[in-house]
C-alpha positions as CSV (number, residue, x, y, z in Angstrom):
1,M,12.2,55.6,-61.7
2,P,8.7,54.0,-61.3
3,T,7.1,53.7,-57.9
4,Y,5.4,50.4,-57.2
5,E,2.8,49.6,-54.6
6,Y,2.9,46.4,-52.6
7,V,0.6,44.8,-50.1
8,C,1.4,41.9,-47.8
9,K,-1.1,39.0,-48.1
10,D,-0.2,37.8,-44.6
11,C,-0.5,41.0,-42.5
12,G,-2.1,43.5,-44.9
13,H,0.8,46.0,-44.7
14,H,1.0,48.5,-47.6
15,L,4.2,50.1,-48.9
16,S,5.5,52.0,-51.9
17,A,9.0,51.4,-53.4
18,E,10.9,53.2,-56.1
19,Q,12.5,50.5,-58.3
20,R,13.9,50.2,-61.8
21,M,11.8,48.2,-64.1
22,S,14.6,45.6,-64.3
23,D,14.8,45.2,-60.5
24,P,13.2,42.0,-59.1
25,R,9.9,42.3,-57.2
26,L,10.0,42.6,-53.5
27,T,8.9,39.5,-51.6
28,D,9.7,40.0,-47.9
29,C,7.4,42.2,-45.9
30,P,9.3,44.8,-43.7
31,H,6.4,44.7,-41.2
32,C,6.0,41.0,-40.4
33,G,9.1,39.5,-42.1
34,K,7.1,36.9,-44.1
35,A,7.5,36.4,-47.9
36,G,4.0,37.6,-48.6
37,L,4.4,40.8,-50.6
38,E,2.4,41.2,-53.8
39,R,2.8,44.0,-56.3
40,Q,-0.5,45.9,-56.8
41,L,-1.8,47.6,-60.0
42,S,-1.8,51.3,-59.5
43,A,-2.2,54.5,-61.5
44,G,0.9,55.9,-62.9
45,G,2.0,59.3,-61.9
46,F,3.2,62.1,-64.2
47,A,4.9,65.3,-63.1
48,L,6.4,68.1,-65.0
49,K,9.5,69.3,-63.2
50,G,11.9,72.1,-63.9
51,S,11.6,75.4,-65.7
52,G,10.1,75.8,-69.2
53,W,6.9,74.0,-68.7
54,Y,3.6,75.8,-69.0
55,Q,0.4,74.7,-67.5
56,T,-1.5,74.7,-70.8
57,D,1.6,74.1,-73.0
58,F,1.2,77.6,-74.5
59,K,3.2,80.7,-73.3
60,G,0.4,83.0,-74.2
61,G,-3.3,82.7,-73.3
62,G,-4.5,82.3,-76.8
63,N,-5.1,79.1,-78.7
64,K,-5.0,79.2,-82.5
65,A,-7.9,76.8,-82.7
66,S,-10.2,79.0,-80.6
67,E,-9.3,82.4,-82.2
68,S,-12.3,83.9,-83.9
69,K,-12.3,84.0,-87.7
70,P,-14.2,86.5,-89.8
71,E,-17.5,85.0,-90.8
72,A,-18.4,84.7,-94.4
73,A,-21.4,86.8,-95.6
74,A,-24.6,84.9,-94.9
75,A,-26.4,83.6,-98.0
76,P,-29.8,85.1,-98.5
77,S,-32.6,82.9,-97.3
78,C,-34.4,83.1,-100.6
79,P,-32.0,83.4,-103.5
80,A,-34.0,84.8,-106.5
81,G,-36.8,82.4,-106.5
82,G,-34.9,79.4,-105.3
83,C,-37.6,78.4,-102.8
84,A,-41.3,77.6,-103.0
85,C,-42.5,81.0,-101.8
86,H,-42.1,82.7,-105.2
């Protein structure tokens, strides 16, 4: 369930509320009682809970993209007169 941040435009009180997306917005401030609450834009949170989640999404420490591959034999710098030095 998303957590929404609210601030009262009358008294400046801040609060967080867990609400369904279909729930109506809160309007009444629990601190001053006036109908001055406004929902704020805030960064969304993301948490991986439970077993089976790995910090890097890989069980092992290796990453296939970063594994070393055998290098091809380097081409000679001057292949049989292919340069201007001959």
